[in-house]
N, C-alpha and C positions, 0 to 999 in steps of 0.2 A: 384526456382519459380515454382509453380504448372502449369503455362502455359509457355511452351517453343515453340520456332519456329525457323525454318531454312529457309533461303532464298536460293533457288536453281535455276538452269536453267538460269544462267546469270541475275537473278533478276526478272524472270517472274513467279516464282512458290514459294508460301509460304506453308510450311507444319507445322501446329501448333498442339500441343497436350495439352489438359487440363487434369490433374490428380487431384484426390481429396486430400484435400479440396481446393477449390479456393475461396478467399475472394472477396468482391466487389471491394476493392482497387486493387487487382491483376488483376481482369478482366479489369478495366479501364486502368491500366498500360499497359496491353497487347494491347488493342485497340489503344492506343496512340503510343506505341512503334513502332508498324508496320505501323502506319499511317505516321510517320515521318522518317522511315528508308530509307535512301538514296540509299540503295542497291536495293530497289524494283523499277522496271521499267515496265510501261504498254507495252503490255497487261499483266495482272496478273491473275493467277489462284491460289486460296487459298483452301487448304484442312485443315479443322479445326476439329480434332477428339476430342470429349468430352467423356472421360471415365465415366462409370456409377458412379453417385454420385458426380462428380466433381463440379457441379453447385448447389448443395443442399443449399448453403448459399447465392446464388445470387437471387435477386428479380427483378421484372419488373422496380422498381424504380432505381435499380442499373444500369439496361440497359439504362434507359433514362439519367442517369448521364453521360454515354459515349457521348451522343449527346451534352450535355451542355459543357463538357470539350473539345470535338472535335471542337466546335465553336471557342474556344480560340486558336486553332492551326492555324498558318498562312498558312500552306501548304494545298492546296485543296485536296479533296479525290482523290485517284488513282482509276480509273475505274477498276473493277475486277469482276471475277466470283468467288463465294464462295460456296463450298460444305461443309456442316456441318454434321458430322457423330455423331449420338446419339444412345445410347443403346435403343433397342426397349422396354426395361423394365423400362426406366427412364422417367416417364410421366412429371415430373417437367422440365427436360432438354428439352424435346420436346416442351413444352409450351414456354420456353424461346427462343428456336431456331425459332419457328414460329413468335414470337414477333420480333426477330432480323431481320427476312426477311422483315418486314415492316419499318425498319429504313432507309427510302429512302434518308436521307441526306448522308448516307455512301455508298449507292449502289442502283441500280434499283432492285425492288423486284424480277423480273424474273431472275436476276443474282445470286440469292441465293436459293439453294435447300437443303432440309434436307433429309439425307439418314440414313438407319439403318446399312449399311455396307460400309467400306472404299473402297472395290473393285468396287462397283457400282459407288461410288462417283468419283473415279479416272477415270472410263470410261467416265462419264459425263464431267469431266474436260479435258479429252484427255491426261491424265498423265499415263505413263507406269510404271509398277513396284511398 
C-alpha cells in the first residue's frame, strides 16, 4: 500500500508515509483505517510525510469523499494534532494539504500544520528523533 502508518508511543503517535503513486481509494482507505484503529489513543500526534508526486492522482473531490465515508463510521473522530510534510516543489500536494487543513469534521484547523521538512514538523509535534 502506498500509504503506510505505524502507531507508536503507546498509541499516542501516528507516523504515516505516502509514496507515489497513491490512488483516491488508497487515500480514503488510509483515512478510515487510522480513524477506526483501536491502538490509537488520545491525545494523538500524527506525522504524515507525503513524498514528492505521491498525491498527483488525488483531487479535491477525493478529499471530500473522505468526509462522506467518515460520516458512515460510528467511531467519533479522535482529537489530534497533525503535521503534514510536503515537498516544497510539489505544488499540487501543497494545495491538497491546505484543503485538508480545513476539513474541520476531522480536526480543528489550528491542529494541522503543513511543513516542508520532517525535522521541523517533529519539533512542532514534540516528537524526538
